[in-house]
Each structure stands twice: as C-alpha cells, then as structure tokens.
LOFIRO-630051 format. One line per 3 residues: number of its first residue (from 1); their letters; for each residue x, y, z of N, C-alpha, C. Coordinates in steps of 0.05 Angstrom, whole numbers. Each point is the difference from the previous one (the first is absolute). Layout:
<rs>
NUM) a) X,Y,Z,X,Y,Z,X,Y,Z  ...
</rs>
This chain:
<rs>
1) mtk) 357,-229,-805,2,11,32,3,-30,8  28,-8,9,15,-17,14,-16,7,32  -12,-26,11,-11,2,26,23,-9,20
4) qrn) -6,15,26,18,4,16,7,-26,17  27,-16,0,-5,-23,11,1,6,41  -10,-16,6,-6,-6,27,28,4,18
7) tvl) 9,3,26,22,-7,4,2,-9,25  22,-29,0,-4,-14,24,37,2,12  -7,-1,35,23,3,10,2,-25,3
10) lvd) 30,-7,0,4,-24,6,31,-2,22  -12,-21,26,12,4,17,18,-21,9  22,-6,3,17,-24,6,29,5,-5
13) dip) 10,-19,26,31,10,5,10,-15,-11  -5,-16,-17,15,-27,-14,-2,11,-35  24,4,-18,-9,6,-28,-14,-21,-7
16) ani) 17,-30,-1,-22,-10,-20,-27,-12,7  -9,10,17,-36,7,12,-8,21,-25  8,20,7,2,26,-18,-3,-7,-28
19) kil) 27,-15,-13,-10,-11,-24,-16,-6,-7  -11,-23,14,-24,-8,-12,-21,3,4  -6,20,23,-24,16,-4,3,20,-22
22) ags) 23,17,-14,-6,14,-10,-2,-15,-34  17,-19,0,-7,-19,-30,-31,-10,-1  -19,3,24,-24,-7,-1,-27,23,-8
25) lre) 19,21,2,-22,26,0,8,24,-20  28,1,0,9,23,-16,-17,6,-28  -5,-29,-7,-15,13,-29,-25,19,-2
28) nyh) -14,-4,29,-25,10,-2,0,27,22  19,3,9,3,16,24,18,22,7  6,21,11,24,12,4,-4,-6,30
31) liv) 38,-14,-1,-1,-15,29,31,26,18  -6,3,15,20,12,23,10,-27,19  23,10,16,15,-19,12,15,4,24
34) ats) -6,-3,21,12,-1,29,7,-20,7  25,1,22,10,-28,9,-1,5,31  -5,15,7,-6,0,29,-25,14,12
37) gld) -13,0,22,-27,3,12,1,43,0  24,2,1,4,30,5,-9,21,-28  20,-24,-20,-16,13,-25,-18,-8,-17
40) aik) -8,-19,10,-31,-4,-9,-16,24,12  5,4,28,-21,21,11,2,25,-20  36,13,-2,-6,19,-18,-5,2,-22
43) aai) 3,-20,-17,-12,-10,-30,-32,5,5  -20,-13,22,-12,1,-8,-27,26,-1  21,18,25,-15,32,0,1,16,-14
46) ekk) 36,-4,-23,3,14,-18,-18,-2,-34  2,-29,2,-2,-11,-30,-34,-5,1  -12,-5,18,-29,-12,-5,-2,-18,-7
49) pdl) -4,-20,0,11,-33,-17,-35,-4,0  -12,-9,-17,-26,-18,2,3,-19,10  20,-16,6,0,-28,18,30,-5,17
52) ill) 7,-13,16,22,-9,9,7,-26,1  21,-18,-12,0,-27,10,28,12,12  -11,-22,31,19,3,29,8,-26,8
55) dvm) 25,-1,-3,17,-18,17,-6,4,31  -3,-31,14,2,5,30,28,-8,13  10,-13,-9,40,-5,12,16,21,-7
58) mpg) -9,30,6,29,6,-2,10,15,26  28,9,-4,20,8,20,-6,20,10  1,16,18,-10,25,17,-30,-4,8
61) mdg) -18,15,-22,-26,-6,5,-18,-11,-19  -6,-22,13,-22,-24,-18,-19,14,-20  -6,-30,-7,-29,17,-22,-24,0,18
64) yev) -7,-11,18,-21,12,19,7,26,13  23,8,4,-7,27,18,-4,23,-29  11,-8,-21,3,16,-25,-28,11,-1
67) ckr) -20,-29,-3,-25,2,-3,-20,19,14  12,-14,26,-18,20,27,8,33,2  22,7,-6,5,31,-7,-7,9,-25
70) lks) -4,-13,-20,-17,13,-23,-28,3,8  -18,-19,9,-22,-3,0,-3,26,28  19,3,17,-8,25,14,6,23,-8
73) qse) 3,5,-23,-4,30,-10,-12,6,-26  -5,17,6,-23,8,-22,2,1,-24  30,14,-8,1,-7,-25,4,-19,-19
76) tsd) 9,-23,19,2,-26,-13,-15,-25,10  -24,4,13,-17,-17,16,-12,-16,-24  -12,12,-22,-16,-16,-24,12,-6,-20
79) ipi) 24,-6,-1,19,-19,-9,-2,-20,-1  -8,-30,-17,-4,-25,7,30,-4,10  5,-26,15,25,-15,7,-4,-24,-10
82) ifv) 19,-16,-13,-2,-24,-1,27,-17,10  -6,-13,26,31,-16,10,8,-22,-24  22,10,-3,11,-35,-20,30,-5,23
85) tam) -10,-27,0,23,-3,26,0,-38,-1  15,-4,13,15,-34,3,-23,-5,30  2,19,21,-21,-5,21,-20,-15,-12
88) dde) -11,-22,8,-30,-24,-10,-12,2,14  7,2,28,-25,-10,16,-22,21,6  -21,-10,12,-24,9,-3,-1,27,16
91) kde) 14,-4,23,1,21,22,12,26,-16  26,-6,-18,12,19,-7,-17,22,-20  -14,-24,-14,-20,11,-22,-24,17,8
94) arg) -14,-9,26,-19,12,17,11,29,3  31,3,20,8,26,5,-4,14,-20  8,-6,-24,-2,16,-31,-19,8,7
97) fll) -25,-11,-5,-23,12,-6,-13,15,16  3,-2,33,-8,14,19,9,24,-6  31,0,-4,19,37,-2,-8,15,-30
100) gav) -23,-18,-20,-16,19,-13,9,-4,-27  20,-19,-7,8,-18,-28,-28,-7,-7  5,5,-30,-26,-13,-20,5,-28,-5
103) dyi) 22,-9,2,11,-38,-15,24,-2,17  11,-25,-4,21,-16,9,7,-18,-21  16,-3,-9,16,-13,-18,33,-15,5
106) iqp) -6,-26,2,16,-19,10,25,-2,-28  23,-1,18,30,4,-21,6,-34,4  11,-12,-24,3,19,-27,-28,2,-15
109) vhp) 0,25,-10,-15,8,-17,-9,-14,-26  -25,4,-13,-11,-10,-35,3,18,-7  15,15,-24,-8,30,-10,-30,0,-9
112) liv) -17,-17,-10,-23,2,-7,-20,13,23  5,-22,24,-17,8,24,9,38,10  29,4,2,3,21,2,-7,22,-10
115) kar) -7,-1,-25,-13,16,-20,-30,7,1  -8,-24,-4,-38,-11,20,6,14,18  6,-1,19,-6,9,25,6,30,3
118) vqt) 24,11,-10,3,32,0,-24,14,-21  -3,-13,-30,-23,9,-9,-25,7,16  -4,-23,14,-27,4,13,-1,14,16
121) hia) 16,12,17,-3,12,27,7,32,-9  17,0,-24,-8,28,-19,-24,3,-9  -12,-14,-11,-20,8,-10,-27,5,21
124) lrm) 3,-12,19,-18,2,28,9,24,8  21,15,2,10,24,6,-11,31,-21  -3,-10,-25,-5,21,-20,-27,-1,8
127) vqq) -19,-16,0,-27,-9,6,-6,21,29  12,-2,15,-1,8,26,-1,34,-2  26,7,-13,4,25,-9,-20,13,-8
130) elq) -13,-13,-29,-17,13,-15,-30,0,20  -5,-13,13,-20,-2,20,-1,22,23  33,2,9,0,19,20,-6,33,-13
133) ghq) 11,-2,-27,1,25,-19,-30,10,2  -17,-20,-17,-26,-1,1,-25,14,36  24,-11,17,-15,0,28,5,29,7
136) del) 28,12,-7,9,32,7,-22,16,-16  1,-10,-27,-17,21,-15,-36,-3,6  -4,-21,13,-25,-1,6,-7,17,35
139) eal) 25,2,6,-2,8,36,6,29,-7  7,14,-23,11,22,-6,-33,14,-10  -12,-13,-16,-28,3,-13,-18,6,33
142) vle) 3,-19,11,-20,1,26,1,21,21  29,8,5,12,17,15,-16,35,-16  5,-2,-28,-3,23,-11,-35,8,-5
145) rtr) -14,-28,-2,-31,4,10,-9,8,21  18,-15,30,-7,7,23,7,34,10  18,4,-19,1,33,2,-17,20,-6
148) elr) -11,-11,-25,-16,16,-8,-31,-2,4  -4,-19,19,-22,-1,16,-2,11,16  22,-7,18,9,13,25,-5,29,0
151) eaq) 9,8,-29,2,32,-1,-34,14,-16  -11,-21,-6,-28,3,-4,-16,7,30  7,-28,17,-13,4,22,4,30,16
154) iei) 23,3,-1,-1,29,7,-5,26,-8  2,-1,-24,-23,15,-8,-26,10,3  -15,-29,-6,-28,-1,15,0,10,30
157) tnr) 22,-10,11,-1,7,34,0,31,4  13,12,-15,11,24,8,-33,15,-10  -8,-9,-25,-25,19,-8,-23,-14,25
160) lie) 1,-14,6,-15,-7,17,-8,18,30  31,7,4,6,21,19,-1,21,-9  5,19,-26,-15,22,-2,-28,8,-3
163) aae) -14,-30,0,-29,4,-1,-7,6,25  13,-17,21,-12,2,28,13,30,15  21,5,-11,13,32,8,-29,21,-12
166) yhd) -2,-8,-28,-20,22,-12,-28,3,22  -6,-23,2,-23,3,17,-3,4,31  25,-6,9,7,12,31,2,22,4
169) hqt) 16,18,-25,13,20,0,28,-1,18  13,-23,1,20,-4,10,32,6,-20  15,8,19,23,10,-29,23,-29,2
172) srh) 9,-9,-20,16,-24,-12,21,4,20  6,22,11,25,0,24,-10,-23,17  -23,12,15,-9,-20,21,5,-28,-6
175) vtr) -16,-8,-19,8,-29,-12,35,-9,1  14,18,-12,26,-5,-4,18,-1,25  -8,19,17,12,0,24,0,-29,13
178) mah) -28,1,8,-18,-18,9,23,-40,-5  2,1,-30,12,-20,-10,31,-1,4  6,24,-3,34,-9,6,6,-3,22
181) ycv) -17,8,23,-2,-1,30,5,-37,6  -26,-2,-13,-1,-34,3,28,-17,-16  8,14,-22,25,-11,-13,29,0,27
184) vlg) 4,23,19,14,6,11,1,-24,20  -24,-2,9,-7,-19,31,1,-32,-12  -14,-8,-31,5,-25,-8,32,-5,-8
187) rah) 17,20,-7,41,-7,-2,-1,-10,26  -2,20,25,3,5,22,-6,-32,15  -18,-8,-10,-1,-32,14,3,-21,-16
190) gmr) 10,6,-32,11,-15,-9,-2,-10,-25  -20,13,-6,-14,-9,-31,9,1,-20  8,-17,-24,10,-4,-19,-7,25,-23
193) ene) 17,7,-19,-10,25,-18,-12,-7,-21  -14,-23,-4,-23,-5,-16,-16,4,16  -2,-10,25,-27,0,23,0,35,2
196) ltl) 18,17,5,-5,20,2,-10,13,-24  7,-2,-27,-13,14,-15,-32,-16,-10  -13,-18,14,-23,-13,0,-14,15,30
199) ffh) 11,13,17,-6,10,28,-15,31,-12  27,11,-7,-4,27,-10,-26,7,-10  -4,-18,-27,-17,7,-10,-33,-12,6
202) asa) 0,-26,14,-20,-4,8,-15,19,28  31,3,18,-13,25,17,-17,23,-2  15,11,-29,-18,27,-12,-23,-8,-9
205) mhd) -17,-24,1,-29,-6,-5,-4,4,28  6,-5,29,-15,-1,30,-33,13,-15  -2,30,-11,-26,13,7,-13,-8,-28
208) igk) 5,-19,-16,-16,1,-21,-27,-5,0  -8,-11,24,-24,-1,3,-30,29,11  25,26,-6,-23,12,8,-4,12,-26
211) lgi) 6,-12,-23,-25,5,-28,-24,-10,5  -5,-14,27,-32,-1,5,-12,7,21  21,24,6,-22,14,31,-3,34,-13
214) sdv) -21,4,11,-20,20,-13,31,33,1  -4,18,-18,11,24,-2,-9,9,30  -18,3,8,-12,19,18,16,-8,26
217) ilh) 0,-32,2,14,2,19,34,-4,3  6,-6,-30,32,3,-6,15,35,9  -20,19,-6,8,18,1,-15,19,20
220) kkg) -7,-8,10,-13,12,25,20,11,22  3,31,5,12,11,15,2,-6,35  -17,-5,11,-5,-1,18,0,-28,18
223) alt) -8,4,11,12,-38,16,-31,-16,-7  2,-24,-14,-19,-25,2,-18,-8,15  -27,6,-6,-19,-15,15,5,-31,11
226) pde) -5,-18,16,0,-30,5,-9,-8,-23  -20,7,-20,-14,-12,-18,30,0,-19  2,25,-5,27,9,-25,14,-21,1
229) fee) 12,3,29,30,-19,4,-7,-27,-4  -32,-15,-1,0,-20,1,-1,-4,-28  -9,15,-25,10,4,-17,22,4,-17
232) mkr) 19,15,12,24,-2,-9,14,-30,3  1,-2,33,5,-28,-9,4,-16,-12  -24,0,-20,-1,-15,-12,20,-11,-32
235) htl) 11,26,4,23,-2,-27,29,-26,0  1,-9,25,12,-27,-2,-15,-14,-13  -24,-8,11,-7,-22,-18,-9,9,-27
238) iga) 2,26,-1,-7,1,-31,21,-8,-21  16,15,8,37,-14,0,4,-19,-7  3,-21,16,-3,-22,6,-13,-17,-20
241) dll) -24,0,-4,-20,-7,-26,11,2,-25  11,22,-7,7,15,-19,27,-16,-15  12,-6,21,29,-12,0,-1,-29,1
244) ygs) -24,-15,11,6,-31,6,-8,-9,-25  11,-27,0,-4,-23,-9,19,-7,-31  27,23,-5,17,0,-14,17,-29,9
247) dne) 18,-8,-21,21,-21,8,22,17,-8  2,28,3,29,23,-3,7,-2,28  26,-1,0,10,15,33,-5,30,9
250) lmn) -1,16,-23,-2,28,1,-27,4,11  -20,-9,-6,-23,1,1,-5,-17,31  8,-17,-4,-5,-18,29,8,17,21
253) mah) 28,12,-2,4,17,28,-17,26,-4  -3,14,-19,-15,16,10,-30,-7,8  -11,-19,-8,-21,-10,13,1,4,26
256) iia) 23,-14,13,-2,-2,25,9,21,15  14,21,-9,7,26,15,-27,12,-2  -9,8,-23,-31,10,-2,-24,-4,27
259) lth) 5,-31,2,-15,-8,23,5,6,23  29,-7,8,3,1,25,19,30,14  2,18,-14,18,23,6,-13,10,18
262) hek) -28,1,9,-13,12,24,0,-18,22  8,-27,4,0,-15,26,23,13,13  -7,-10,28,18,9,12,13,-20,30
265) wdg) 21,-3,3,13,-15,14,-13,-8,21  -14,10,19,-24,1,23,-19,-16,-10  -9,-4,-23,-26,-10,-9,-19,23,-4
268) tgf) 1,23,1,-22,20,-6,-5,15,-25  12,-14,-4,0,12,-39,-20,-9,-14  7,1,-26,-30,-6,-10,6,-7,-40
271) plg) -8,-14,-11,-25,-9,3,3,-29,15  16,-13,6,0,-31,6,8,0,31  0,19,14,10,0,24,24,-20,10
274) lkk) 16,-6,-20,27,-18,7,20,9,14  10,-12,18,22,6,16,25,-3,2  17,8,2,30,-3,2,9,-17,-21
277) eai) 12,-32,1,7,-4,-27,-19,-18,-20  -22,7,15,-26,-12,-21,4,24,-26  13,25,4,-9,28,-21,25,-15,-17
280) pfa) -2,-1,-22,18,-6,-25,29,23,7  27,-12,-3,19,16,7,2,23,-17  -16,1,-32,3,27,-9,-17,21,6
283) gri) -16,-12,11,-23,17,8,4,17,28  18,-19,15,8,15,24,19,25,0  17,-4,-18,19,16,-22,-19,24,-9
286) aal) -11,-6,-18,-24,24,-10,-12,14,16  -6,-15,27,-17,21,20,11,19,10  32,-10,-1,11,20,22,1,25,-23
289) cdv) 12,-1,-19,8,16,-27,-27,17,-4  -18,-12,-3,-29,12,-12,-7,27,21  4,-7,28,-12,11,19,29,24,2
292) fda) 17,-4,2,27,23,8,-4,11,-28  -5,-11,-24,4,27,-23,-34,15,6  -20,-14,4,-20,19,2,-6,20,28
295) lss) 24,-9,16,8,21,24,9,20,-15  23,6,-6,21,8,-17,-10,17,-25  -27,-5,-16,-6,10,-19,-25,20,10
298) krp) -3,16,-26,-26,24,14,-25,-14,-22  -23,-5,21,-23,-13,-9,-24,24,-9  -15,-5,-11,-31,19,6,-11,5,27
301) ykd) 11,-14,17,-14,6,31,21,6,22  23,0,-17,22,6,21,22,13,-13  22,13,9,26,11,-2,21,-26,-7
304) awp) 18,5,-7,27,-24,10,11,3,15  2,-22,24,20,-2,25,27,6,-7  27,10,18,20,-6,-3,6,-32,-3
307) lse) 23,-1,-9,6,-29,6,9,-15,20  6,23,18,10,-9,28,-26,-2,20  -26,8,-5,-12,-11,11,-22,-28,-12
310) akk) 4,2,-31,1,-25,-4,7,-24,3  27,1,1,15,-17,14,-8,-5,30  -7,19,23,-7,-1,26,-29,-20,-4
313) vvv) -7,-4,-16,-32,-4,0,7,-32,-3  21,-6,-23,7,-30,-3,7,-15,20  19,17,16,10,-18,21,-17,0,20
316) eqr) -20,17,6,-24,-2,16,-18,-23,-6  4,-10,-21,-17,-25,-7,8,-16,2  23,-6,5,15,-26,-6,-15,-30,19
319) gih) -2,-12,-12,-15,-25,18,-32,10,-6  -9,14,-8,-25,14,9,-12,-5,-29  10,24,-16,-14,4,-37,25,-25,-11
322) fdp) 19,12,13,21,-17,-20,26,-23,12  1,-19,-15,18,-18,-1,20,7,11  9,-6,26,30,14,18,25,-4,-22
325) yiv) 11,-25,-3,11,7,-23,8,11,-27  -20,3,-7,-7,16,-24,8,35,9  -5,2,28,6,25,10,30,7,4
328) dlf) 7,-24,7,32,-1,0,10,9,-23  -9,-18,-25,12,4,-25,-2,27,-10  -24,16,8,-3,28,-9,17,20,19
331) ldn) 5,-7,23,18,20,18,35,-4,-9  6,-26,-3,21,-10,-11,4,14,-26  -19,0,-13,13,12,-30,-16,26,-7
334) ysk) -2,15,32,-18,25,-11,10,23,-19  28,1,-1,16,21,-16,-4,-7,-28  -10,-17,-13,-2,-15,-23,-37,6,-4
337) iee) -13,1,18,-27,9,-2,1,35,0  13,12,10,5,26,-1,11,8,-27  18,-10,-13,11,2,-30,-27,-7,-12
340) vyn) -17,-22,-3,-17,5,-12,-15,19,-4  -12,16,28,-21,16,-3,18,30,-10  27,3,10,11,24,-13,1,-7,-26
343) rvk) -5,-24,-13,6,-2,-35,-23,4,-15  -21,-16,16,-25,1,-17,-26,16,17  0,26,-12,-16,21,9,-21,12,-28
</rs>
C-alpha cells in the first residue's frame, strides 16, 4: 500500500522562486501553488495543506497579512507556515515569528536546507496531530466516565430520597415540586444549566435527615410539643451529617441545602441562626420553595392551602423569613411556579 504524501503549499509571485522550491520538494511531497495572497488563503482553506512556504514581498497582500489571516481562522490556524524571503533583517524575522510562523528561511535558498526544514516541521505537525488525537480520545473517555458516575450518583440520590419518603410518608410529588421550584428560581437568577441539574437533585435531598427522626414525631397529626419540635429540628443536622465530607459537587450542594433550608433571613431560623447573606444562596432559595410547597400540600396535620394563600404568606414574609431578592424572583416567575404545581400533582 503506497503511503499518502504530505501536501505543501508554495506561495510566491515570482515563477523562478516557485521553480526552485518545487525542485527541492516535488520528489517527497504533493505540491500546490499560489501566486498571490488571496489565492494562498483560498488554497489553504480548500486543500488543507500540511505546511505552507510563504513569500513575504508580494503585490497586493503581502505574506505577513496572509499569515495573520490564516492564523485568525480556525480551519487554517494550525497549519505551520515557513516564511521564505530575501528580507534578512532581524526585525522582519521577528515579525514573522510574532505572527505565528514556525520558521524563516532567507533567500537564496539551499535545496537541502529547505528539505530539512520542511521535513522537520511536517514531522512535528504529525506528532502534534497524533497527540491531539490521543487527547481527544482520552477526553471522550473521561466525559463518558463522568457521565456514568453522575448517573450513578443521581441513582443513589434517588434511592436516598425514596427511603426518606417511605419513612416520612411524604409523597415524591412534594420533593419533585420543590426541586422544580428551585430550578425555576435558579434559572431566573442566571444559574447555568449544569448548575441547575445539580440544584434539582441536591434540593430534592433537603429533608434526608428525617430518616433519623422518630416515626411518632413524623406522623403525629396534632401540633408538636416544644420538646418534639426540638427533636424535629435535628433533621437539618442529621441530613447535613449524612451528606458531609464528599468532594462531589452534588453532595456538597445537598449538604448545604439540608443544613440551611430552615434558616431565616432575619436570623431566627435553625439550626445555626444564620442571617441574611450569611445563609448560602441555595439554602435561601430552598427555604422559600420548601415553605411554599408545604403550605400548598396536604400533610397529616393539615389540609392543603390554596396557592393564593401560600403565595400571600411568601409575600408577607419578605425580609423576615425570606430573602427579599428571592421573593421578587418568585413573584416575577410565579406563572412558572403555577405551571409546576399543576403539572406535578
């Protein structure tokens, strides 16, 4: 099987110079020729040569401008360029390298020098392309492995949520609605899509700590006694403890939300009594979404409130329980909140 020859683009407006270069290279390379700057750019884009030998002094568009344009376009920026010119001033040579050329040959050229320089830079390009290919394969493997790990993490997360729901007799609809509400407000704030995916799954674990709370308290139909309420409050610490210590983004966000979704803007919340911006932003969003859905959902100790009444409480608690900014996001996007409520029942 014949090995395919590398392609070299020769660019010069003087036929004699083209003839000399071609004589040095035609035995080993496939050659294409351009006699102007515009023709050189067109040939580089269409033929994708492995290397370009480029004259500097040409009428119209000189070699420096050709180099600049080729290096500015993604489809030609990686093609190595060697300037071949009679301009032997150090400033001219330095300018060529600054524009992205890999080499600079002074005319009159020696055929052996031209062949050696071309061979060296094409070999370097082949190695770089091979390394890039290996890197692309490695990145693809890393992305696939990352996707598999993320899917495994989400599956584990969902199993934990199911366990908490089974213990608390909560419906998955509360968890799903609350997580969707968080995403609505997160998106309105400007979170990126990958952050929103984490936020959705992390916020769904906000009450995971209820696994450690007594069934007697969780399922009580009447009001909790002060001691029972103190015990119930521990679910934030239990959840935070369950989720603590991972170097995983999802678990870290879930830890923060589990710990802080009962903190209040005015500092009267639990378990840490954090105030205003000291409460992590994700926890502030989760606090509002959790309360809104709790009010508008049926619980063992109460019937579901109409959405209008739950919304009224959110507005009344602006600057007290809830971050005013997040209340404003909630109101500005209330139609989307209603859509989630009507969709997830």
